[in-house]
C-alpha positions as CSV (number, residue, x, y, z in Angstrom):
1,X,9.8,156.7,9.3
2,X,9.1,159.4,11.9
3,X,10.9,157.6,14.8
4,X,14.2,157.5,12.9
5,X,14.3,161.0,11.6
6,X,15.8,164.0,13.4
7,X,13.7,167.1,14.2
8,X,14.7,169.1,11.1
9,X,13.7,166.1,8.8
10,X,10.4,165.6,10.8
11,X,9.5,169.3,10.1
12,X,9.7,168.6,6.4
13,X,8.5,164.9,6.1
14,X,6.4,163.8,9.1
15,X,2.6,163.5,8.9
16,X,2.2,163.1,5.1
17,X,3.9,160.7,2.8
18,X,2.8,160.9,-0.8
19,X,2.3,157.7,-2.7
20,X,3.3,157.1,-6.3
21,X,1.9,159.9,-8.5
22,X,0.4,161.9,-5.6
23,X,1.1,165.6,-4.9
24,X,4.4,166.3,-3.0
25,X,2.8,169.0,-0.9
26,X,0.0,168.2,1.5
27,X,-3.4,168.5,-0.3
28,X,-6.2,170.6,1.1
29,X,-9.2,168.4,1.5
30,X,-11.7,171.3,1.6
31,X,-14.8,169.2,2.2
32,X,-17.2,168.9,5.1
33,X,-18.4,165.5,4.1
34,X,-17.1,162.1,2.9
35,X,-19.2,159.6,0.9
36,X,-19.6,155.8,1.6
37,X,-21.2,153.1,-0.5
38,X,-23.5,151.7,2.2
39,X,-25.0,152.7,5.5
40,X,-23.3,150.0,7.5
41,X,-19.9,151.5,6.9
42,X,-21.2,154.9,8.1
43,X,-22.8,153.3,11.2
44,X,-19.5,151.6,12.1
45,X,-17.7,155.0,11.9
46,X,-20.3,156.6,14.2
47,X,-19.8,153.7,16.7
48,X,-16.0,154.2,16.6
49,X,-15.6,150.6,15.4
50,X,-13.9,151.6,12.2
51,X,-11.4,154.3,11.2
52,X,-12.2,156.7,8.5
53,X,-13.6,160.1,7.6
54,X,-17.2,161.2,7.5
55,X,-17.5,164.7,8.8
56,X,-14.7,167.3,9.1
57,X,-15.8,168.5,12.5
58,X,-14.5,165.2,13.8
59,X,-11.7,164.3,11.4
60,X,-10.2,165.6,8.2
61,X,-7.2,164.2,6.2
62,X,-5.4,167.6,6.0
63,X,-6.0,168.4,9.7
64,X,-4.9,164.9,10.7
65,X,-1.7,164.9,8.7
66,X,-0.6,168.2,10.3
67,X,-1.6,166.9,13.8
68,X,0.5,163.7,13.1
69,X,3.5,165.9,12.2
70,X,3.3,167.8,15.5
71,X,2.9,164.6,17.4
72,X,6.0,163.2,15.7
73,X,7.9,166.4,16.5
74,X,6.9,166.2,20.2
75,X,7.5,162.4,20.4
76,X,3.8,161.8,21.2
77,X,1.5,159.0,20.2
78,X,-1.3,161.2,18.8
79,X,-2.5,164.8,18.5
80,X,-5.6,166.9,17.7
81,X,-5.7,170.3,16.0
82,X,-8.0,172.9,17.4
83,X,-9.2,176.3,16.2
84,X,-6.9,178.2,18.6
85,X,-4.4,177.8,21.4
86,X,-7.0,178.8,23.9
87,X,-9.3,176.0,22.6
88,X,-6.3,173.6,23.0
89,X,-5.8,174.5,26.6
90,X,-9.5,174.3,27.4
91,X,-9.9,170.9,25.7
92,X,-6.7,169.4,27.3
93,X,-8.2,170.2,30.8
94,X,-11.9,169.7,30.1
95,X,-11.2,166.3,28.6
96,X,-10.4,165.0,32.1
97,X,-12.3,167.5,34.3
98,X,-15.9,168.2,35.1
99,X,-18.0,170.2,37.6
100,X,-16.6,169.7,41.1
101,X,-13.0,169.1,40.0
102,X,-9.9,171.1,40.6
103,X,-6.6,171.9,38.8
104,X,-3.3,173.4,40.0
105,X,-1.4,175.7,37.7
106,X,1.7,177.9,37.6
107,X,0.8,181.6,37.9
108,X,3.4,182.4,35.2
109,X,1.1,181.8,32.3
110,X,-0.5,183.8,29.4
111,X,-3.1,186.2,30.6
112,X,-5.9,184.6,28.5
113,X,-5.1,181.2,30.0
114,X,-5.0,182.8,33.5
115,X,-8.5,184.1,32.9
116,X,-9.7,180.8,31.3
117,X,-8.7,178.8,34.3
118,X,-9.5,181.4,37.0
119,X,-12.8,182.7,35.7
120,X,-14.4,180.7,32.9
121,X,-13.6,177.2,34.2
122,X,-14.9,178.4,37.6
123,X,-18.3,179.1,35.9
124,X,-18.3,175.5,34.7
125,X,-17.7,174.3,38.3
126,X,-13.9,173.6,37.9
127,X,-11.8,175.4,40.4
128,X,-8.1,176.4,39.9
129,X,-5.3,177.1,42.4
130,X,-2.5,179.3,41.1
131,X,1.0,178.6,42.6
132,X,4.4,180.3,42.3
133,X,6.4,177.9,40.1
134,X,9.6,178.8,42.1
135,X,8.0,177.7,45.4
136,X,9.3,174.6,47.1
137,X,7.7,171.2,46.4
138,X,6.3,171.2,49.9
139,X,4.6,174.5,49.3
140,X,3.2,173.5,46.0
141,X,2.0,170.2,47.4
142,X,-0.3,172.1,49.7
143,X,-2.3,173.3,46.7
144,X,-3.4,169.8,45.8
145,X,-6.8,168.4,46.9
146,X,-8.5,165.0,46.6
147,X,-10.4,166.3,43.6
148,X,-7.4,167.7,41.8
149,X,-7.3,166.3,38.2
150,X,-4.3,168.0,36.5
151,X,-1.3,170.3,36.9
152,X,-0.4,172.9,34.2
153,X,2.5,175.2,33.3
154,X,4.2,176.8,30.3
155,X,7.7,175.8,29.2
156,X,8.7,179.4,28.7
157,X,6.0,181.7,30.2
158,X,4.2,184.4,28.3
159,X,5.0,187.2,28.8
160,X,7.4,186.8,31.7
161,X,9.9,184.5,29.9
162,X,10.4,182.3,32.9
163,X,11.5,178.7,32.3
164,X,9.5,176.0,34.1
165,X,11.3,173.3,36.1
166,X,9.5,170.5,34.2
167,X,10.9,167.6,36.2
168,X,9.9,169.2,39.5
169,X,6.3,169.8,38.2
170,X,6.1,166.3,36.8
171,X,7.3,164.8,40.1
172,X,4.7,166.7,42.1
173,X,1.9,165.9,39.6
174,X,2.7,162.2,39.5
175,X,3.0,162.0,43.3
176,X,-0.6,163.1,43.3
177,X,-1.8,160.8,40.6
178,X,-2.5,163.5,38.0
179,X,-1.0,164.3,34.5
180,X,1.2,167.3,33.9
181,X,0.0,169.4,31.0
182,X,2.5,171.9,29.5
183,X,2.0,174.6,27.0
184,X,5.1,174.4,24.8
185,X,4.2,177.2,22.4
186,X,7.3,179.5,23.0
187,X,9.9,176.8,23.1
188,X,8.4,174.6,20.3
189,X,9.6,170.9,20.0
190,X,12.7,172.3,18.2
191,X,14.1,173.7,21.5
192,X,12.3,171.5,24.1
193,X,10.4,168.2,24.1
194,X,8.7,168.2,27.5
195,X,7.7,164.5,27.2
196,X,11.3,163.6,27.7
197,X,11.3,165.4,31.1
198,X,8.1,163.7,32.5
199,X,5.3,165.8,31.0
200,X,2.2,163.9,29.9
201,X,0.2,166.2,27.7
202,X,1.4,169.1,25.6
203,X,-0.6,172.0,24.2
204,X,0.4,174.6,21.5
205,X,-0.9,177.8,20.1
206,X,0.1,177.0,16.6
207,X,-0.7,180.6,15.7
208,X,2.8,181.5,17.0
209,X,6.2,180.0,16.0
210,X,4.7,176.9,14.3
211,X,2.9,179.1,11.8
212,X,5.4,181.9,12.2
213,X,3.9,184.1,9.5
214,X,0.6,185.4,11.1
215,X,-1.5,183.6,8.6
216,X,-3.7,181.3,10.7
217,X,-5.1,180.9,14.2
218,X,-4.9,177.4,15.6
219,X,-3.9,175.1,18.5
220,X,-2.9,171.6,19.2
221,X,-3.2,169.0,22.0
222,X,-0.6,166.2,22.0
223,X,-0.7,163.1,24.2
224,X,2.5,161.2,25.2
225,X,0.6,158.0,25.9
226,X,2.6,157.7,29.1
227,X,0.1,158.5,31.8
228,X,-1.7,155.4,33.2
229,X,-5.3,156.5,33.5
230,X,-6.4,153.1,34.6
231,X,-4.1,153.3,37.6
232,X,-6.4,156.1,38.8
233,X,-9.7,154.9,37.3
234,X,-11.8,156.4,40.1
235,X,-10.2,159.8,39.5
236,X,-10.8,159.8,35.7
237,X,-14.2,158.2,35.1
238,X,-14.7,159.9,31.8
239,X,-11.8,157.8,30.4
240,X,-12.1,154.7,32.5
241,X,-15.8,154.0,32.8
242,X,-18.5,153.4,30.1
243,X,-19.6,156.4,28.0
244,X,-23.4,156.1,27.6
245,X,-23.3,158.4,24.6
246,X,-21.3,155.7,22.8
247,X,-23.3,152.6,23.8
248,X,-21.2,152.1,27.0
249,X,-17.8,152.2,25.3
250,X,-14.9,152.7,27.7
251,X,-12.1,154.7,26.0
252,X,-9.1,153.2,27.8
253,X,-10.3,149.7,27.2
254,X,-11.3,150.2,23.6
255,X,-8.4,152.4,22.5
256,X,-5.6,151.8,25.0
257,X,-3.0,154.6,25.0
258,X,-5.1,156.5,22.4
259,X,-8.0,156.7,24.8
260,X,-7.4,160.3,25.8
261,X,-7.1,161.6,22.2
262,X,-10.0,159.5,21.0
263,X,-12.3,160.9,23.8
264,X,-11.2,164.4,23.0
265,X,-12.3,164.0,19.4
266,X,-15.3,161.8,19.8
267,X,-16.8,163.8,22.7
268,X,-15.5,167.3,22.9
269,X,-15.0,168.0,19.1
270,X,-18.3,166.3,18.4
271,X,-20.1,168.5,20.9
272,X,-18.1,171.8,20.8
273,X,-16.6,171.7,17.4
274,X,-13.5,174.0,17.8
275,X,-11.8,172.8,14.6
276,X,-9.5,174.5,12.2
277,X,-10.3,174.7,8.6
278,X,-8.3,172.4,6.3
279,X,-6.9,175.5,4.6
280,X,-5.6,176.9,7.9
281,X,-4.0,173.5,8.6
282,X,-2.3,173.7,5.1
283,X,-0.9,177.1,6.0
284,X,0.3,175.8,9.4
285,X,2.1,172.9,7.6
286,X,4.0,175.4,5.4
287,X,5.2,177.1,8.6
288,X,6.2,173.8,10.2
289,X,8.4,172.9,7.3
290,X,10.8,175.7,8.1
291,X,10.3,175.8,11.9
292,X,13.8,174.4,12.6
293,X,15.4,177.1,10.5
294,X,13.4,180.0,11.9
295,X,13.9,179.1,15.5
296,X,17.6,179.2,15.1
297,X,17.4,182.7,13.7
298,X,14.9,183.9,16.3
299,X,17.1,182.7,19.2
300,X,20.3,184.1,17.7
301,X,18.8,187.5,17.1
302,X,17.1,187.5,20.5
303,X,20.4,186.8,22.3
304,X,22.1,189.8,20.6
305,X,19.1,192.1,21.4
306,X,18.9,190.9,25.0
307,X,22.7,191.6,25.5
308,X,22.2,195.1,23.9
309,X,19.3,195.9,26.3
310,X,21.1,194.6,29.4
311,X,24.0,196.9,28.6
312,X,21.9,200.1,28.1
313,X,21.7,202.5,31.1
314,X,18.1,203.4,30.2
315,X,16.9,199.9,30.7
316,X,16.0,198.9,34.2
317,X,15.9,195.2,33.8
318,X,15.9,192.4,31.2
319,X,14.6,188.9,31.5
320,X,15.8,186.5,28.8
321,X,16.8,182.9,29.6
322,X,19.9,183.2,27.5
323,X,21.4,185.9,29.7
324,X,23.6,184.6,32.5
325,X,22.0,187.0,35.0
326,X,18.5,185.7,34.2
327,X,16.7,183.9,37.1
328,X,15.9,181.2,34.5
329,X,19.4,180.8,33.0
330,X,20.2,177.5,34.9
331,X,16.9,176.0,33.9
332,X,17.3,177.1,30.3
333,X,20.7,175.4,30.2
334,X,19.1,172.2,31.4
335,X,15.8,172.2,29.4
336,X,16.7,174.5,26.4
337,X,20.4,174.1,25.7
338,X,19.9,175.0,22.0
339,X,18.0,178.2,22.8
340,X,14.7,179.2,24.3
341,X,12.8,181.4,21.9
342,X,12.8,184.9,20.5
343,X,10.6,186.5,23.2
344,X,12.0,188.5,26.1
345,X,10.6,190.8,28.8
346,X,12.2,194.1,29.9
347,X,11.4,197.3,31.7
348,X,12.6,200.9,31.2
349,X,13.6,203.3,33.9
350,X,10.6,205.6,34.3
351,X,6.9,204.7,34.5
352,X,4.2,203.2,32.4
353,X,4.1,206.3,30.1
354,X,7.8,205.8,29.4
355,X,7.1,202.3,28.0
356,X,4.3,203.8,25.8
357,X,6.5,206.6,24.5
358,X,9.3,204.1,23.7
359,X,6.9,201.8,21.7
360,X,5.4,204.7,19.8
361,X,8.8,205.8,18.7
362,X,9.7,202.5,17.0
363,X,9.8,202.5,13.2
364,X,10.4,199.0,11.9
365,X,9.2,197.1,15.0
366,X,5.5,196.6,15.1
367,X,3.1,197.2,18.0
368,X,0.8,194.2,17.7
369,X,-1.1,191.8,19.9
370,X,0.7,189.0,18.2
371,X,3.9,187.4,19.3
372,X,6.4,184.7,18.0
373,X,6.3,186.0,14.4
374,X,8.9,186.4,11.7
375,X,8.5,190.2,12.2
376,X,9.8,191.8,15.4
377,X,6.9,193.1,17.4
378,X,6.3,194.7,20.8
379,X,3.6,194.9,23.4
380,X,2.9,196.4,26.8
381,X,0.8,193.7,28.5
382,X,-0.5,195.9,31.3
383,X,-2.0,198.2,28.7
384,X,-3.0,195.6,26.2
385,X,-3.3,191.8,26.6
386,X,-3.6,191.9,30.4
387,X,-5.4,195.2,30.8
388,X,-8.4,193.4,32.4
389,X,-6.2,192.5,35.4
390,X,-5.8,194.7,38.4
391,X,-2.3,195.7,39.6
392,X,-2.5,193.0,42.3
393,X,-3.6,190.4,39.7
394,X,-0.8,191.5,37.3
395,X,1.8,190.9,40.0
396,X,0.1,187.6,40.9
397,X,0.6,186.5,37.3
398,X,4.2,187.5,37.4
399,X,3.8,190.6,35.3
400,X,5.3,193.9,36.4
401,X,3.4,197.0,35.3
402,X,6.4,198.3,33.4
403,X,7.0,195.0,31.6
404,X,7.4,195.3,27.8
405,X,7.2,192.1,25.8
406,X,9.5,192.1,22.8
407,X,9.2,189.3,20.2
408,X,12.4,189.3,18.2
409,X,11.9,188.3,14.5
410,X,14.2,187.0,11.8
411,X,15.2,190.3,10.3
412,X,18.9,191.4,10.5
413,X,19.8,191.7,14.2
414,X,21.6,195.1,13.6
415,X,18.4,196.6,12.1
416,X,16.4,195.4,15.1
417,X,18.9,196.9,17.6
418,X,19.2,200.2,15.6
419,X,15.4,200.6,15.8
420,X,15.4,200.0,19.5
421,X,18.3,202.4,20.0
422,X,16.7,205.3,18.2
423,X,13.5,204.7,20.2
424,X,15.4,204.9,23.4
425,X,17.2,208.0,22.2
426,X,13.7,209.5,21.6
427,X,13.0,209.2,25.4
């Protein structure tokens, strides 16, 4: 069914198909444990020789149905839900990396991910090299090492709103025998499907547009099934050599294209347990059912707001892919022809205090850490989400000290603009 339906229909129908007499809405299976009639069945589940449910830390019907919906939306072969977007990014990388390994990533990424890769992974023995995504292929190539295991980027960067050249990144990654992992949170599969441009693994913070209503924190890892792990078996022993914790089972041999996802569940979820609750997954599914409608409104409103800001003399600069003067406009037309997202970055003429005064004068628009919500919200990364970074680190991450991140919601565009105008007048 899911292969024949278009995106809007997948948002509604993928992942869960009720049988005769069953509930039309996805049920919440709020149970930690599942009963079996004999011990042999349970033993086969623990040996990965049989499919089924026995403990929610590994698998749960509600969680799996929502993961299947996201996999269908992205065009992947399988997916796993996690307890947050940060957990998704960590699992996506840690599933193929271990102490002594190395990754290459765009420096235009969310501050939390920047810290995860640059600080926390380093403590686990995994090094990271940050590169400018606009650099030439030759320059980026210099960042790769014999022990490099993955390349990472964001479709639309948070908070800089720069569009990634996915084909370029995929070309470089594959030339070096490693998968390209892309965080597709801001674009969502409604506006971009990175697998179609050469990406191998996709991550999401489902807390954002997929939920859309600020009701749950979650993440997701989706596998395309396209990367040939066995072609680089020496580089990826965790997938291509026997796992002694499962009686010598080799994931790529036992599960084929599902080896990556199976290992993530059987190993990382088993040992680290960053799962969402079934109730959170139920709430996420409600958001997914209207994702295609909301993204259209987010993008339409954001275009109007960006055009208003770019025409106001009190605004120093605006970066929104939908603007023709945006450095990312050409890439947005290629990868995001239907619209990018509702998030934009801009700066005011003045200093850091000017940004704070502007935000404090807003009436309808909320100052919150959150982003990609039905409500319009605003944040000054240098003072909030990225305040742990120095001025030098901020610029290295592509974040100007005066950058204001505006996440345009689905209210009436005129009301959003009126609130911004009166706050600017207050300056």
